C-alpha positions as CSV (number, residue, x, y, z in Angstrom):
1,M,-6.7,44.3,60.0
2,R,-4.0,46.7,58.9
3,N,-3.1,44.2,56.3
4,L,-6.5,44.6,54.6
5,Q,-6.1,48.4,54.6
6,N,-2.6,48.0,53.0
7,Q,-4.0,45.6,50.4
8,A,-6.8,47.9,49.5
9,G,-4.5,50.9,49.4
10,N,-2.1,48.9,47.2
11,A,-5.0,48.0,44.9
12,A,-6.0,51.6,44.6
13,S,-2.4,52.6,43.7
14,N,-2.2,49.7,41.3
15,A,-5.4,50.9,39.5
16,Q,-4.0,54.4,39.3
17,N,-0.7,53.1,37.9
18,T,-2.5,50.9,35.4
19,S,-4.6,53.8,34.2
20,A,-1.6,56.0,33.9
21,G,0.2,53.2,32.0
22,Y,-2.7,52.8,29.5
23,G,-2.5,56.6,29.0
24,A,1.2,56.6,28.4
25,N,1.1,53.6,26.1
26,A,-1.8,55.2,24.2
27,S,0.2,58.4,23.9
28,T,3.2,56.6,22.5
29,I,1.2,54.7,20.0
30,S,-0.8,57.7,19.0
31,G,2.3,59.7,18.5
32,T,3.2,57.4,15.6
33,L,-0.1,56.2,14.2
34,L,-2.2,59.4,14.7
35,P,-0.2,61.6,12.2
36,F,0.0,58.8,9.6
37,E,-3.7,58.0,9.8
38,S,-4.7,61.6,9.9
39,R,-2.7,62.2,6.7
40,Q,-4.4,59.2,5.2
41,L,-7.8,60.6,6.2
42,T,-7.2,64.0,4.7
43,N,-4.8,63.2,1.8
44,P,-4.7,59.5,1.0
45,A,-1.7,58.3,-1.1
46,G,-3.5,56.0,-3.5
47,Y,-1.2,54.1,-5.9
48,S,2.4,55.1,-6.2
49,Q,3.5,56.8,-9.4
50,Q,5.5,53.7,-10.3
51,D,2.4,51.5,-9.9
52,I,0.3,54.0,-12.0
53,G,3.0,54.0,-14.7
54,A,3.2,50.2,-14.7
55,M,-0.6,49.9,-15.0
56,L,-0.7,52.3,-17.9
57,T,2.1,50.5,-19.7
58,R,0.4,47.1,-19.3
59,G,-2.9,48.6,-20.5
60,L,-1.5,50.4,-23.5
61,A,0.9,47.6,-24.6
62,G,-2.0,45.6,-26.1
63,A,-3.4,48.6,-28.1
64,G,0.0,49.7,-29.2
65,G,0.9,46.2,-30.4
66,A,-2.2,45.8,-32.3
67,T,-1.8,49.1,-34.1
68,A,1.8,48.4,-34.8
69,G,0.9,45.1,-36.4
70,L,-1.7,46.7,-38.6
71,A,0.7,49.5,-39.6
72,G,3.3,46.9,-40.5
73,A,0.8,44.9,-42.6
74,A,-0.3,48.1,-44.3
75,S,3.3,49.1,-45.1
76,K,4.0,45.6,-46.5
77,N,0.8,45.7,-48.6
78,A,1.6,49.2,-49.9
79,A,5.1,48.1,-50.9
80,T,3.8,45.0,-52.6
81,T,0.9,46.6,-54.4
82,R,2.5,50.0,-54.9
83,N,-0.7,51.5,-53.6
84,P,0.0,53.4,-50.3
85,M,-3.5,54.7,-50.1
86,G,-5.3,51.4,-50.0
87,F,-5.0,51.0,-46.2
88,S,-5.3,54.6,-45.1
89,A,-8.9,54.1,-43.9
90,A,-7.8,51.1,-41.9
91,L,-4.8,52.9,-40.5
92,D,-7.1,55.9,-39.5
93,A,-9.5,53.5,-37.7
94,A,-6.6,51.8,-36.0
95,S,-5.2,55.1,-34.8
96,R,-8.7,56.2,-33.5
97,N,-9.1,52.8,-31.7
98,R,-5.7,53.1,-30.2
99,A,-6.5,56.6,-28.9
100,K,-9.8,55.4,-27.6
101,A,-8.1,52.4,-25.8
102,A,-5.5,54.7,-24.3
103,A,-8.2,57.0,-23.0
104,G,-10.1,54.0,-21.5
105,V,-7.0,52.7,-19.9
106,G,-6.2,56.1,-18.4
107,E,-9.7,56.5,-17.1
108,G,-9.7,53.0,-15.7
109,V,-6.4,53.6,-13.8
110,A,-7.7,56.9,-12.5
111,A,-10.9,55.3,-11.3
112,Q,-9.0,52.4,-9.6
113,N,-6.7,55.0,-7.9
114,A,-9.7,57.0,-6.7
115,N,-11.2,53.8,-5.2
116,V,-7.9,53.0,-3.4
117,K,-7.8,56.5,-2.0
118,L,-11.4,56.2,-0.8
119,N,-10.6,52.8,0.9
120,Q,-7.5,54.3,2.5
121,Q,-9.7,57.2,3.9
122,Q,-12.3,54.8,5.2
123,Q,-9.6,52.6,6.8
124,A,-7.9,55.6,8.4
125,G,-11.2,56.8,9.9
126,D,-11.9,53.4,11.3
127,I,-8.5,53.0,12.8
128,L,-8.6,56.5,14.3
129,G,-12.0,55.8,15.9
130,K,-10.8,52.5,17.3
131,M,-7.6,54.1,18.7
132,Y,-9.7,56.7,20.5
133,S,-12.2,54.2,21.8
134,T,-9.5,51.7,23.0
135,D,-7.5,54.4,24.7
136,V,-10.4,56.0,26.5
137,S,-12.1,52.8,27.5
138,G,-8.9,51.2,28.9
139,Q,-8.0,54.3,30.9
140,N,-11.6,54.7,32.1
141,E,-11.8,51.1,33.1
142,A,-8.6,51.2,35.1
143,S,-9.7,54.6,36.7
144,S,-13.1,53.2,37.6
145,Q,-11.4,50.6,39.9
146,I,-9.9,53.3,42.1
147,A,-13.0,54.3,44.1
148,P,-14.0,50.7,45.0
149,D,-10.4,50.1,46.2
150,I,-10.5,53.2,48.3
151,N,-13.8,52.2,49.7
152,A,-12.4,48.8,50.6
153,A,-9.5,50.6,52.4
154,V,-12.0,52.7,54.3
155,N,-14.1,49.6,55.2
156,A,-11.0,47.8,56.3
157,S,-10.1,50.6,58.6
158,K,-13.5,50.1,60.4
159,S,-12.2,47.0,62.2
160,G,-9.7,46.8,64.9
161,W,-9.8,46.4,68.7
162,L,-11.4,49.8,69.4
163,Q,-14.0,49.3,66.7
164,N,-14.7,45.8,68.1
165,V,-15.1,47.1,71.6
166,L,-17.5,49.9,70.4
167,S,-19.5,47.4,68.5
168,T,-19.8,45.1,71.5
169,I,-20.8,47.9,73.7
170,G,-23.4,48.9,71.2
171,T,-24.7,45.3,71.0
172,L,-24.8,45.0,74.8
173,S,-26.6,48.3,75.3
174,G,-29.2,47.3,72.7
175,A,-29.6,44.1,74.5
176,A,-30.0,45.8,77.8
177,N,-32.6,48.2,76.3
178,G,-34.5,45.3,74.9
179,A,-34.4,43.5,78.3
180,A,-35.6,46.6,80.1
181,N,-38.5,46.9,77.6
182,I,-39.5,43.3,78.2
183,N,-39.3,43.7,82.0
184,N,-41.4,46.9,81.9
185,S,-44.0,45.3,79.7
186,F,-44.1,42.3,82.0
187,F,-44.7,44.3,85.1
188,K,-47.2,46.7,83.6
189,G,-49.4,43.9,82.1
């Protein structure tokens, strides 16, 4: 019977150690992830400056190339016809279109960066919520096993030779009282 008590006591200790282990692991993981995710939640990084520069370069290269081609054609035509004013309206329109394309590319990159930042914030919030939930539920689950293990130890301590003798005496005295009641009812009736 002592073996059952020891097993129940060991189970309670194991549950306490497991709970403490979950807490320690959660603390270690949180020490690394929590600051990063908190920064992402309050100040998301978005695209790096190099990525933004590359996106702007790609976006502006087409507009610049088209404008340069038109300017080259205008210069050639002006030299050939000896009329430099013949293409001024076309060059003005090309310049306006290039500026418009540049503004559109800049706005597009800024909008994409804003969306990336918003997604980073949402992901950080989700991760922080899951971290909290996992840490708390794992620790609570392990802690909730302690009380049943202690109850098992207490119940295991209720058996032994003294408890068995007391239980037998209780059973015999209950049987004797029952027999006396039957005997009394038999003689009265």
